[in-house]
N, C-alpha and C positions, 0 to 999 in steps of 0.2 A: 572446515566448511568454506567453500568459495562461492561468492555470489557475483554474477555478471550478466550482461546482455550479450547474446551471440553477435559476432562481428557482422554477419549478414543482416541482422535486424537493425543494428546501428547504421549500417550503410543505407538501408531503406528509409531510415528516419533520422537524418543527420541532426535535426534540432532537438533530439531527445536529451532531457536532463533527468538524472536519477539521483536521489539521495537515500542513504541507508543509515539506519541506527541499529546497533546490536546492543542488547542489554540482558543481564542476568538478574535474578532476584526480584522479579516484578509480579510475584504471586499475590493473590487476594490477601493472604494473611500478613504480607509484608508492607501493605500500604501504610505510609507514615502520616499522611495528611489528607483524609477524605474530604474535609471541608474545602481545602484548597483545590482538589480535583473538581468538586461541584462548582466552585466559583469560576475556574478556568473553562469548564464545559459551558456554563451559562454565558460567559463573555464571548466565546467563539460562536455559540449558537446565535447570539444577538448580532454579531458581526455578519454571519451568514444571512440572517433575515434582512439586515440593512442592504446587503448585496442584492438580495432578491427584490427589494423594493425599487431598485433601479432597473434591473433587467431580469427576465425570467431565466430558468436554468439553462435552456438551450441557447440563450443569447450571450452567455458569459464567454469572453474570448478564450479562456482556458478550456472550457467545454467544447467550443466550436473546433478547436484544434484537434481534440480527440474524435469529434464527429467526422472530421475530414479523414483522419487516420483510419477509423473504422470503415468508412465508405471505400477507401482505397484497398482495404483488405476484403472487400466484398460483403461486408456486414451492413445491414440496414441500421443507421444511427438511431432511428426511433424505436427499433425493436431491441437492439443491444446497446445499452448505455454504459458508459464508464461509471465506476463506483462513485465518483464525486457527483456526477449528474444525478444518479439515483438518490443519493442523500439529499441533494438540494430539492429534488422533486418531492421527496417525502416531507421535507421541512416546509415547502411551500403549501403542501396540501394539508398536513396535520398540525403545523405550527410548532412542532418540536421533534427532536430526534429520539430514537429508542435508547434506553440504558441497558447495556449488555454486560459489561465488565469494565472496571475503572480505566484500564489502559485502552481498551477498544473505544470506550466513550470519548476519551481525550483525543484519540486519533481520528475518530469520525467527525467530531466537532471541528477539529483543526482542518480536516479535509474539506468540509463544507465551507468553512470561512475562507479558505484559500482557493476553492474550486479545483483542487489537485487530488487525484486518487491516491489513497494511502492504504497499503496492505499491512496487516500485522500477522506474522506467521510464527507458529510455535516451532522453534528450532529443533526440539526433541522429536518432532514428527517428520523431519526431513532427513533423508538418507544421502550422505555424501554432499556433493555440491548442488547448488541451486542455480539454474540458468534460465533466463527468459529467452526463449527460442521458438522456432517454428516446429510444430509437432510432426512426428513421423506418421502417427496414426495408430500406434500400438500402445500408447501411454494410457494409464488408468486415472480417472478423475472420480472422486467420491463426492456425491451430492450431500446436502445437509440432512437428507433422510436415509443416507447410507447406500443409495443406488450407485452402481459403477457405470460410468460413461467412458467412451473413447473419443477424445478430440479428433476432429478430422485432420488429415495430413495438411500441413500448411497453416493451421491455426496457431496463433501465438499463445504460448503457455509458459507457466513457471514450472520447470521440470527438474526433478532430482535424479540422482544416479540409479535409483531403483525403477525409473520409468513412471513415477507417480507425478501427475499434474496437480500442482497446488493452486493453480488459477487457470481459468479458461478465458479465451477471447481477450487476452492481455489484462486489461484493468476492469473487465466486466464482472466476473464472478469468481470468488475465492472458493477453494475446496473446503468441504466440511471436515476433511481429515486433519488439517493443520491449523484450524482456527483456534483462537485463544479460548481456553476453558478454565474452570476454577483451579485445576492442577497445574496450569502452565506457569513456568518460572523463567524460561529463557526464550527471548523473542528476536526476530529480525523484522524491522519495520522498513518498508520500501515506499518511497514517494516518487512518482514519475510525472513528467509534464512535457508538452510539445509546443506550447505557445511561445510567442516572442517574449523574451525576458525570462524564460523558464529557469535558466540557470540560477539567477539571483533569487527567484521566488522559491525554488526547491531548497537552495542553500539556507535561506531564512527559515523555511518550514522545518527542516530536519534539526537545525540548531535549536529551534523553539521546543520541539518534541524531546530532544535529548535533555534540554534544561528542565523540562517538566518532569521527566523520569527521575532525574537526579534530585529534584525537589520533593517529589511526592513518594518516592521509594528510597530505601537505603541502597541505591545502585549507582554505579559509575559507568554510564553508557558511553559508547564510542560511535562516532559518526563519520561519514565521508560523502562527498558529492562525486559521482562517477561520470566521466565523460569519455569521448572516444580516445583521448590521450591518457586517461586514467580509468580504465574500463571495469575494474573489478575490485572486490573487497575480500580479503581473507580473514575469516573469523577462526581463531585458534581455540577450539573447545578442548576441555571443559572450561578453561579460564576465559574471561571476557577480554582477551587481548586481540585487537584488530589492527590490520594495516591495509592501507589502500595501495594499489600498485597499477 
């Protein structure tokens, strides 16, 4: 499996920084330190609340960069929000984040603390390669209630070789098809940012997430930061051997 951003998308967004973590053996039954996960979740949620005490979700520079990108793509930033902004808005309103799955919880809390969108994708639900690209208009996207939608031509999606869209509107909405579930064992985690200093922030975020996985599961995750000079990651399945190129 290869993960990359299409060259034309990178050309349109030259400030894009993307970090990727590939891990196997992260199922529910394999969790080695649930207390540690709870503590890490609480610490990141607290950090996100401290961030919100200074500026609202829409005023975070990391979120503003995504709002500008969404507006440039013809999307209303107040109607379609990146995943990190949605989490921060939920946290500001409810005071806490939902608990879904230990790995998803860790990634959501880290996403909110950094104000950087993070997607967690079940690799076994992806056919062939996964590319962030402009939609043709014939791809299929499964909602969380099982309905099938077709992203409009030109919309930014995470697309696999079978024509399935695993996310719509770039970092706005992940597909219900490849979300993490109790049976999930192998994942691809993707963090993306566009703000000034995004490269350093994304690098730190994926290093942190890879370290958490290694600590809380008996797993040996691999990570890479992708740039225009190093645009893709090859994940050699079924073993968790990865190389960036």
